[in-house]
Backbone as ProteinMPNN parsed JSONL, in Angstrom:
{"seq_chain_A": "MAKLRTAALIALFLAMFGTAQADTLKMDKMSAGSSDARPARGMTQASVESKFGSPVAIKAAVGEPPITRWEYANFVVFFEHDRVIHAVVKR", "coords_chain_A": {"N_chain_A": [[6.932, -43.716, -34.052], [4.664, -42.524, -34.163], [4.3, -41.464, -31.634], [6.875, -39.369, -31.636], [5.776, -38.018, -33.502], [3.535, -37.076, -32.441], [4.711, -35.855, -30.272], [6.159, -33.768, -31.373], [4.139, -32.309, -32.878], [2.901, -31.166, -30.333], [5.194, -29.648, -29.335], [5.26, -27.732, -31.015], [2.725, -26.592, -30.932], [2.725, -25.732, -28.335], [5.018, -23.737, -28.81], [3.847, -21.708, -30.543], [2.403, -20.034, -28.668], [4.663, -18.555, -27.471], [6.76, -17.096, -24.824], [6.259, -17.023, -21.313], [5.335, -13.73, -19.959], [5.699, -11.215, -17.293], [4.176, -8.165, -15.631], [5.969, -5.541, -13.759], [5.757, -4.032, -10.677], [6.948, -0.898, -9.751], [7.598, 0.723, -6.676], [7.828, 3.192, -4.363], [10.527, 3.187, -2.134], [10.5, 3.091, 1.349], [11.823, 4.44, 4.201], [14.089, 2.774, 6.277], [13.195, 2.016, 8.725], [10.559, 1.365, 8.112], [8.4, 0.593, 9.447], [7.595, 2.381, 11.346], [7.368, 4.394, 10.003], [4.61, 5.872, 9.576], [1.662, 5.89, 11.658], [0.227, 2.919, 12.564], [-2.652, 1.282, 11.643], [-5.621, 1.814, 13.738], [-4.405, 2.652, 16.016], [-4.671, 4.903, 18.161], [-5.581, 8.537, 18.502], [-4.279, 9.772, 20.337], [-2.02, 8.409, 21.26], [-0.632, 8.315, 18.703], [0.182, 11.278, 18.661], [1.687, 10.89, 20.688], [3.619, 9.094, 19.809], [4.375, 10.7, 17.365], [4.164, 13.423, 17.767], [2.913, 16.708, 17.444], [0.602, 17.278, 14.914], [1.153, 19.087, 12.094], [-0.934, 20.273, 10.855], [-4.703, 20.548, 11.63], [-7.452, 18.883, 10.453], [-10.892, 19.157, 10.255], [-13.384, 17.54, 11.312], [-15.455, 15.664, 9.434], [-18.74, 14.039, 7.624], [-20.106, 10.956, 8.732], [-19.44, 8.187, 10.169], [-17.65, 10.191, 11.971], [-15.077, 11.577, 9.937], [-11.565, 12.613, 10.683], [-8.786, 14.314, 9.572], [-5.299, 14.374, 10.026], [-2.386, 16.437, 9.058], [1.132, 15.689, 8.641], [4.325, 16.71, 8.273], [5.562, 14.398, 6.851], [3.686, 12.71, 5.913], [0.029, 11.811, 6.031], [-2.82, 11.163, 8.24], [-5.594, 9.767, 8.625], [-8.416, 9.512, 10.901], [-11.067, 7.694, 12.212], [-13.474, 8.516, 14.142], [-11.682, 8.512, 17.19], [-9.663, 6.679, 16.345], [-6.999, 5.45, 14.005], [-7.757, 5.058, 10.605], [-6.149, 4.756, 8.172], [-3.457, 5.777, 6.807], [-1.245, 7.93, 5.226], [1.739, 8.141, 3.266], [3.394, 11.187, 2.11], [4.424, 12.435, -0.946]], "CA_chain_A": [[7.313, -42.873, -35.179], [3.43, -41.304, -33.794], [4.713, -41.12, -30.412], [7.448, -38.736, -32.14], [4.986, -37.057, -34.543], [2.574, -36.239, -31.331], [5.599, -35.353, -29.705], [6.54, -32.499, -32.118], [2.792, -31.287, -33.126], [2.806, -30.326, -29.054], [5.946, -28.571, -29.035], [4.826, -26.862, -32.051], [1.485, -25.899, -30.389], [3.548, -24.703, -27.129], [5.733, -22.939, -29.266], [2.931, -20.668, -31.043], [1.667, -19.392, -27.624], [5.201, -17.887, -27.088], [6.972, -17.34, -23.29], [5.528, -16.237, -20.454], [5.507, -12.526, -19.024], [4.799, -10.54, -16.191], [4.79, -7.035, -15.504], [6.519, -5.34, -12.518], [5.101, -2.688, -10.255], [7.984, -0.667, -9.096], [7.095, 1.433, -5.898], [8.995, 3.856, -3.823], [11.132, 2.485, -0.888], [10.488, 3.877, 2.517], [13.321, 4.624, 4.844], [14.453, 1.661, 6.789], [12.215, 1.803, 9.729], [9.289, 1.797, 7.449], [6.728, 0.424, 9.909], [7.842, 3.799, 12.187], [7.447, 5.614, 9.154], [3.717, 6.335, 9.681], [1.222, 5.644, 12.416], [-0.649, 2.0, 12.079], [-4.034, 1.537, 11.799], [-5.93, 1.009, 14.794], [-3.767, 3.768, 16.976], [-5.435, 6.227, 19.232], [-5.176, 10.008, 18.53], [-3.366, 10.243, 21.635], [-0.82, 7.397, 20.865], [-0.083, 8.906, 17.281], [0.551, 12.333, 19.03], [2.905, 11.155, 21.586], [4.742, 9.052, 19.128], [4.997, 11.481, 16.225], [4.157, 14.572, 17.845], [1.751, 17.239, 17.308], [0.406, 17.644, 13.314], [0.994, 20.366, 11.471], [-2.32, 20.826, 10.498], [-5.666, 19.283, 11.861], [-8.436, 19.396, 9.63], [-12.105, 19.128, 11.261], [-14.061, 16.159, 11.362], [-16.348, 15.636, 8.54], [-19.164, 13.039, 7.635], [-20.917, 10.401, 9.8], [-18.969, 8.842, 11.092], [-16.83, 11.728, 11.389], [-13.493, 11.419, 9.875], [-10.428, 13.741, 10.796], [-7.708, 14.181, 8.748], [-4.029, 15.215, 10.621], [-1.349, 16.425, 8.393], [2.355, 15.899, 9.145], [5.533, 16.81, 7.06], [5.932, 13.423, 5.528], [2.454, 11.751, 5.811], [-0.972, 12.189, 6.376], [-3.369, 10.331, 9.072], [-7.133, 9.587, 8.521], [-9.361, 8.979, 11.866], [-12.062, 7.583, 12.455], [-13.735, 8.67, 15.607], [-10.173, 8.834, 17.539], [-8.805, 5.449, 15.619], [-6.502, 5.553, 12.708], [-8.363, 4.039, 9.47], [-5.385, 5.122, 7.067], [-2.056, 6.961, 6.747], [-0.65, 7.978, 3.547], [3.192, 8.896, 3.219], [3.636, 12.183, 1.176], [5.36, 12.144, -1.842]], "C_chain_A": [[6.005, -42.124, -34.744], [3.901, -41.08, -32.614], [5.809, -39.421, -30.778], [6.629, -37.372, -32.879], [3.796, -36.395, -33.517], [3.436, -35.42, -30.345], [6.046, -33.659, -30.06], [5.337, -31.634, -32.637], [2.532, -30.583, -31.23], [3.712, -29.586, -28.651], [5.684, -27.541, -30.094], [3.698, -25.752, -31.438], [2.153, -24.832, -29.22], [3.992, -23.599, -27.905], [4.791, -21.191, -29.864], [2.384, -19.712, -29.863], [3.203, -18.383, -26.686], [5.979, -18.022, -25.762], [6.193, -16.448, -22.692], [5.95, -14.561, -19.94], [4.848, -12.071, -18.002], [5.326, -9.302, -15.92], [5.31, -6.675, -14.196], [5.761, -3.921, -12.145], [6.075, -2.085, -9.585], [7.54, 0.565, -7.998], [8.566, 2.125, -4.87], [9.152, 3.093, -2.787], [10.496, 3.741, 0.408], [11.502, 3.761, 2.995], [13.097, 3.2, 5.391], [13.783, 1.089, 7.678], [10.944, 1.847, 9.053], [8.08, 1.278, 8.079], [6.783, 1.319, 11.131], [7.634, 4.657, 11.23], [6.086, 6.45, 9.349], [2.923, 5.828, 10.589], [0.408, 4.171, 11.874], [-2.13, 1.757, 12.613], [-4.437, 0.837, 13.181], [-5.589, 1.894, 16.085], [-4.62, 4.699, 17.551], [-4.634, 7.628, 18.42], [-4.079, 10.28, 19.413], [-1.887, 9.536, 21.628], [0.018, 8.122, 19.522], [0.372, 10.312, 17.833], [1.88, 12.193, 19.962], [4.226, 10.317, 20.904], [5.317, 9.56, 17.78], [5.031, 12.675, 16.451], [3.268, 15.537, 17.364], [1.762, 17.277, 15.707], [0.878, 19.125, 13.267], [-0.092, 21.023, 11.326], [-3.211, 19.743, 11.067], [-6.862, 19.791, 11.079], [-9.777, 19.003, 10.287], [-12.594, 18.16, 10.772], [-15.524, 16.378, 10.18], [-17.388, 14.219, 8.307], [-19.77, 12.094, 9.126], [-20.516, 8.959, 9.21], [-17.898, 9.986, 10.807], [-15.122, 10.971, 11.412], [-12.312, 12.713, 9.523], [-9.619, 13.116, 10.183], [-6.408, 15.05, 9.681], [-3.095, 15.172, 9.638], [0.128, 17.081, 9.45], [3.102, 15.815, 7.924], [5.443, 15.721, 6.243], [4.737, 12.395, 5.297], [0.927, 12.362, 6.498], [-1.726, 11.09, 7.109], [-5.002, 10.671, 8.977], [-7.651, 8.639, 9.725], [-10.348, 8.916, 11.438], [-12.76, 7.617, 14.02], [-12.135, 9.135, 15.986], [-9.454, 7.555, 16.978], [-8.074, 5.907, 14.341], [-7.492, 4.551, 11.637], [-7.074, 4.033, 8.503], [-4.44, 6.265, 7.203], [-1.316, 6.647, 5.608], [0.678, 8.503, 3.745], [2.732, 9.869, 1.85], [4.626, 12.041, 0.276], [6.662, 13.203, -1.704]], "O_chain_A": [[6.124, -40.914, -34.932], [3.904, -39.85, -32.563], [5.467, -38.403, -30.177], [6.85, -36.165, -32.791], [3.234, -35.337, -33.8], [2.983, -34.473, -29.702], [6.197, -32.702, -29.3], [5.469, -30.423, -32.816], [1.96, -29.502, -31.086], [3.47, -28.808, -27.728], [6.008, -26.386, -29.817], [3.755, -24.523, -31.452], [2.12, -23.602, -29.196], [3.434, -22.513, -27.746], [5.077, -20.018, -29.623], [1.932, -18.616, -30.194], [3.033, -17.729, -25.657], [5.948, -19.192, -25.38], [5.61, -15.465, -23.149], [7.099, -14.418, -19.525], [3.683, -12.356, -17.727], [6.539, -9.09, -15.901], [5.118, -7.547, -13.35], [5.334, -3.041, -12.893], [6.295, -2.702, -8.543], [7.052, 1.523, -8.598], [9.729, 1.747, -4.728], [8.249, 2.361, -2.382], [10.176, 4.919, 0.25], [12.325, 3.031, 2.444], [12.125, 2.521, 5.062], [13.628, -0.132, 7.681], [10.135, 2.561, 9.645], [6.961, 1.378, 7.577], [5.983, 1.025, 12.019], [7.705, 5.84, 11.564], [6.223, 7.673, 9.317], [3.389, 4.691, 10.671], [-0.062, 4.254, 10.739], [-2.593, 2.001, 13.727], [-3.959, -0.182, 13.68], [-6.334, 1.894, 17.065], [-5.401, 5.202, 16.743], [-3.507, 7.692, 17.931], [-3.099, 10.972, 19.139], [-0.837, 10.091, 21.952], [1.223, 8.373, 19.542], [1.352, 10.582, 17.14], [2.817, 12.987, 20.038], [5.408, 10.553, 21.157], [6.31, 9.13, 17.192], [5.719, 13.367, 15.701], [2.579, 14.95, 16.529], [2.865, 17.306, 15.163], [0.939, 20.002, 14.129], [-0.242, 22.209, 11.619], [-2.938, 18.544, 11.12], [-7.196, 20.976, 11.077], [-9.485, 18.217, 11.188], [-12.218, 17.838, 9.645], [-16.399, 17.235, 10.301], [-16.904, 13.2, 8.8], [-19.819, 12.531, 10.276], [-20.977, 8.511, 8.16], [-17.482, 10.475, 9.756], [-14.409, 10.332, 12.186], [-12.213, 13.453, 8.544], [-9.489, 11.897, 10.072], [-6.567, 16.234, 9.978], [-2.808, 14.06, 9.194], [0.312, 17.985, 10.265], [2.83, 15.197, 6.895], [5.266, 15.876, 5.035], [4.855, 11.4, 4.581], [0.866, 13.248, 7.35], [-1.409, 9.96, 6.736], [-5.48, 11.77, 9.258], [-7.484, 7.419, 9.74], [-10.807, 9.633, 10.55], [-12.514, 6.779, 14.888], [-11.476, 9.911, 15.294], [-8.295, 7.558, 17.391], [-8.621, 6.768, 13.653], [-7.861, 3.423, 11.964], [-7.034, 2.943, 7.931], [-4.659, 7.403, 7.62], [-0.898, 5.586, 5.146], [0.718, 9.46, 4.519], [2.025, 9.531, 0.901], [5.695, 11.544, 0.63], [7.632, 13.091, -2.454]]}, "name": "protein", "num_of_chains": 1, "seq": "MAKLRTAALIALFLAMFGTAQADTLKMDKMSAGSSDARPARGMTQASVESKFGSPVAIKAAVGEPPITRWEYANFVVFFEHDRVIHAVVKR"}
């Protein structure tokens, strides 16, 4: 009888907390070849230009170390010296 009472108390205690929930973060899907959709970190400026063509615009280097921004139709590439540090897909 004591085991039944203990089990009932445990079940009641667990029921007070409800069910577990999680949030879902929805992200825009990239094209099927998502690895080719933008330059990878570490690529050189020369390799980015040979693979993706000439950028639409090039923003001058600022700061130290120098950060340069190349703008393409679908993404923007940030370089530190001549290496990609980040590439962002435009919406």
